[in-house]
C-alpha positions in Angstrom: -24.9 23.5 32.2 -26.2 20.0 31.9 -26.2 20.2 28.0 -22.7 21.4 27.9 -21.5 18.6 30.2 -23.2 16.0 28.0 -21.6 17.5 24.9 -18.2 17.4 26.6 -18.7 13.8 27.6 -19.7 12.9 24.0 -16.7 14.7 22.6 -14.4 13.0 25.1 -15.8 9.6 24.2 -15.5 10.3 20.5 -11.9 11.5 21.0 -11.0 8.3 22.9 -12.5 6.1 20.2 -10.7 8.0 17.5 -7.4 7.6 19.4 -8.1 3.9 19.8 -8.6 3.6 16.1 -5.4 5.3 15.3 -3.4 3.2 17.8 -5.0 0.0 16.4 -4.2 1.0 12.8 -0.5 1.9 13.5 -0.1 -1.2 15.6 -1.5 -3.4 12.8 0.7 -1.7 10.2 3.9 -2.2 12.1 3.1 -5.7 13.2 2.9 -7.2 9.7 3.8 -6.0 6.3 6.6 -4.4 4.3 7.2 -0.7 4.4 6.6 0.8 0.9 5.6 3.9 -0.9 2.8 3.7 -3.6 1.4 6.1 -6.1 -1.4 5.9 -8.7 -0.4 6.7 -12.3 -0.5 9.0 -14.0 1.1 11.4 -11.6 3.3 14.5 -11.7 7.1 13.9 -11.7 7.5 13.6 -8.0 3.9 13.8 -6.6 1.4 11.4 -5.2 3.6 9.1 -3.2 1.8 7.6 -0.2 3.6 5.9 2.7 2.3 2.5 3.9 2.9 -1.2 4.1 2.1 -4.1 1.9 0.9 -7.5 3.1 1.2 -10.6 0.9 -1.7 -13.0 0.6 -2.0 -16.1 -1.6 -3.6 -14.2 -4.5 -3.6 -10.5 -3.5 -1.2 -7.9 -2.3 -2.8 -5.4 0.2 -1.6 -1.9 0.6 -2.4 -0.2 3.8 -1.9 3.6 3.7 -0.2 4.9 6.8 -2.3 8.0 7.1 -5.7 6.3 6.6 -8.0 5.4 9.4 -10.0 2.8 7.4 -9.8 -0.6 9.0 -9.0 -2.6 5.8 -6.6 -2.1 2.9 -6.5 1.0 1.0 -5.7 -0.8 -2.4 -5.7 -4.4 -3.2 -3.7 -5.7 -6.1 -4.4 -9.0 -7.7 -1.4 -11.3 -8.0 -2.4 -12.8 -11.4 -2.9 -9.3 -12.8 0.4 -7.7 -11.6 2.9 -7.3 -14.3 6.0 -5.1 -13.8 6.5 -2.8 -16.7 9.9 -1.4 -15.7 12.1 -0.8 -12.8 13.8 2.4 -12.2 15.7 4.5 -9.6 14.3 7.7 -8.1 14.7 10.8 -10.3 14.9 14.5 -9.4 13.3 15.5 -6.1 12.0 11.9 -5.7 15.4 11.0 -4.4 14.8 13.1 -1.3 12.0 10.8 0.0 12.9 7.6 -1.9 16.6 7.5 -1.2 18.0 4.1 -1.6 14.8 2.6 -2.9 13.9 0.9 -6.3 10.6 1.7 -8.1 8.6 -0.9 -10.0 6.0 0.5 -12.4 3.1 -1.9 -12.6 1.2 -2.3 -15.8 -2.4 -1.1 -15.9 -4.9 -3.5 -14.5 -3.0 -4.7 -11.4 -6.0 -3.8 -9.3 -8.4 -5.6 -11.5 -10.1 -2.5 -12.8 -7.4 -0.9 -14.9 -5.4 1.2 -12.4 -1.7 1.7 -12.9 0.7 2.1 -10.0 4.3 2.5 -8.9 5.7 0.8 -5.9 8.9 2.1 -4.2 10.7 -0.2 -1.8 14.1 -1.2 -0.5 16.2 -3.6 -2.7 15.5 -6.5 -0.2 11.8 -5.8 -0.4 11.9 -5.6 -4.2 13.5 -9.1 -4.2 10.8 -10.5 -2.0 8.1 -8.8 -4.2 9.6 -10.2 -7.4 9.9 -13.7 -5.8 6.3 -13.6 -4.7 5.2 -12.7 -8.2 7.4 -15.2 -9.9 6.2 -18.1 -7.7 2.6 -17.6 -8.8 1.1 -20.4 -10.8 1.5 -19.6 -14.5 -1.4 -19.3 -16.9 0.3 -22.0 -19.0 0.1 -24.6 -16.1 -3.6 -23.9 -15.7 -4.6 -24.5 -19.3 -4.7 -28.3 -18.9 -7.3 -28.0 -16.1 
């Protein structure tokens, strides 16, 4: 009986800790960041989209996946390496989950190791993302240093 009671207590403590981690993660995601969907390329026509938020830093863009329990960002994109290849509207069944969003295809290497991604976000968020990218210091201005 004593062993079962100890096992139950351990399971209860683990459950409370896990719940605390989930609440912390969701609170952090909602407190700061812009809601987006992201997927790694290549991907099937309408597969691989992950819900989350992005947080802008001085030199990086951090993606926090909504369904992840890890305390830090799921993917970090490097501002100086991000290049938008093309923009598009959702096609086919993407329209069901991406209704009213715009999609930016990022050139390979945005994460610093060759990964290619697509970001789907509202038109307003796309404007903010584009402004953040365009306001980076250009390579041309750094040549004289």
